[in-house]
N, C-alpha and C positions, 0 to 999 in steps of 0.2 A: 243399191243395185238389188232389183228385185228376183228372189230366188224362184228356180224351177217348181218347189212345193206352194209357194204363194200364188204363181202364175196358175198352176192348176187348180187352186182352191177359189181362186178370183170371181169366180161366176157367183158362188155362195153368198158374197156380202153385196154387190151391186145392188144399189138403191136402198142399202139399208143406211140408218142412222146408229153410231155406236157411241158409248160415253162410257171414257175410261177415267177410272179415279187413280190417283198416284202417278201421273203421267208425265211430271216433270222429270224423271229419272228410272232407272232399272227397268225392272219388269213392265209398269207401266207406260213408259216411253217406247221401248220396244213393240207392246203390244198396239198402241195405236199406230207406230209407222206400218207394225205389218198389216193390220185392219185396213189402214188406208190405201196401201198398195194393192190389196184385194178387193177394191173398189169402193168400201164403206164412206161415209161422211162420218169424222171423229171428232168428237169434241174431247178434249184432253183437259182434267180439271185437277187442281195441285194448288197448293198455297205458296209456291213461288211462281209468280206471274211471268218473272224476266226468262227462267229455262222454259214455261209454256210458249212464250213468244218464238223464244229459237226452234225449239220442237216444230213447233207448228211450221215455221219457216221452212224448216228442212224436209218438211212433207209436202208444201205447196211447191218447191223449185221443183221438185219431180212428178208435178202434175195432180196431188193428190188432195184433197179436200179435207180441211181440218180447222178447228176453231178453239180459240185457248179460252179456258173458263175459270180464272181463279176461284177458288173455293176452299172453305174449310169443311170437311165432311161430317165433322164432330157438331157443326151448328146447324141447327134445322132452316131456319131460314136463307141460309148461303146455299144450303144444298137445294130449297125450293127455288130459289131465283135462278141457279144453273140450269136445274129441269125445262124452267119458263125461257131461259135465252137459248136453249140448244133447239128446245121446239119452234120458237118463232124464226131462228136463223137457219136450222138445218132441216127440222121437221120431228115429229114425235120420236122418241128412243124406241128404237126395236132390241138393241144388245145393250146389256149394260155388263162391264167388267170392273169389280171393285177389288183395286190393287192396292190402295193408300195403304201405307201401313206406318207402324212407331216402335220402334223400340227402346226399353230403358232397362239397364243392367245394375241390381242391386241387390246384397243379400235381403231376404225377405225380411228379417226382423228389423233392417234400417229402411226399409221402403218406405217412403212418403207418401201420404196419399194423395198429393196433388200429381205424383208421378203415376201412380195406378190410375187413376183418373184419365190421364190425358192418353196412357197406352191403350186404355179400355174404351176411352171416346174415340180415337181415331179407328181402331180396329176391330170394334165391335159396335158402337153407335154408330158410327159412319157408315157401315154396312146395312145395320137399321135403317137409317133415315134414306139414305140413296134406293134401297131396295123398295121402301115402303113408296117412294115418289114413281120407280120405274111400275111398280103394281097399279097404281094409279092411272099410271098412262096406258099399262098394255092390257089391262081387263077390257075398257071399252073397245079397244083393237083388235081383239081377238088373240092375243099373244106375244111373245116374246122370249129372249134369253137373256138369262142373267148367270155370269159367272164370278163367285166369290172366291177369292186367294184365302186359302187357311195355310197351313203349314203342318208338317211331320210333326211339329212343336204340339199342335193339338191332335195328334193320335195317339191313343193307348199303346201303351208297350214299345213305345220306341224311344231310344234313348233320350234324357233330356239334361238340361244343361244348368248348375247353379247361377242363380242371378236374374233368370227370365221369368219369374213367376206371373207378371203382368201378361207379357206376350203371350206365354202357354195359355194362362186362361182364355186369353181373348181369341185365340187361333181355335181352341176348343169351343168357344162361343160362335164364332162362324160357322163352324163345322154343323152347330146344332141348328142354328138358323139356318141354314142351307138345306138342312132335311126337313123340317117343318115348312119352309115355303115352297119346297117341292111338291109337297101334298096340298096344301093350299093353290097353287098355281095350275097344278094337272086339271082342274075343270075349266081353266080360263085359256088352255095350252101356253101357257108360262112354263118354260123347262129351266129349271133350275140346280144348277151344277157347282158343287165345290170341289178345289184342286188343292192339295197339301204336298207341296213340292219338297225337296230336301233342302241342298246346300245351292243355292243359285247364286251368281257371283253378281251379288250388289254390293252398294255400300253399308246397307242395311248388315246384310251378312258381315261385313269384313267390321262392323262397329260391335255386334251382338257375340258372335262367336268367331274371332280371328283364328282360333286354332284349326277352325274346319277348312277343307281344301275344296270348293267350288268344284262339282261335278255335270252343272247345266250353264250355260249362259242364258240372260234373259231373251235374247234372239230365239234359242230353241223353245224355250217354253212357251214363247210368244205364238210359236208355228203349231204348239199344241193347243193353245186355246183357240187360235183361228179354225181348226177342227173342231173342236167343241162346240163351237157356236154355228156350225155349219150345218146342211140335212141329215148329214150322214151320222151324225152323233145325236140322234134324235133319241133313239132308246137311252141313250143314257141318263134322262133327266131323273135327278133325285142322287144322283152318283156323287160319291165323293172320291175323287181319283188319286191314289196315293203315289208319289213317285219317288222311289228309291232311288240310291248311288247304283251307278254301272260297275263301281270300284269292287 
């Protein structure tokens, strides 16, 4: 069912093409659905093709326009192929939401290099690759909006939890990358925003920090992202939005 908040914002995404990574579940899935409800043609990217197909079917059954795009965001050729497919099937990307994420829990002294590389590959290299392709499309078209999901784990002076070194470092990297991309994007009217939420009720949270009590649902965060990609959020270019608990 379409929420009143989504209906109120629907005009802002009519005619827009949005690419959402990590769209097989959690925040990415919710964001793709909310954006489609708001009128965007949405490409859903993730590695789980079956989950993407199911999510696309849910969007289409209520009249939304959606495209499943199996993708490994850490792989350069895979990312380039997705952007090419989205452009061919839906049009050039106006909005990119980097929501794909990976987490691994291990004491730092026991961290395998392959585990470190996997988490950094998905969480940071993947954001780099997707943002670079978005820039290459958005610069000649005169602009666009990019939202990068960081985390309070990547914010200084916020409590950190043992075993999440790779995840924490990756999210600091996403925040830093978003800051410089906002600078480089400004002359081209590309608006880049990082969002650093706390405990969102997702499978990843339950795997990484089962002791935490979620204080936000993926749908609630998706509606925040809907506002951020709309025209009323234009002054927020370069912002890293920290979302703390209401508890």
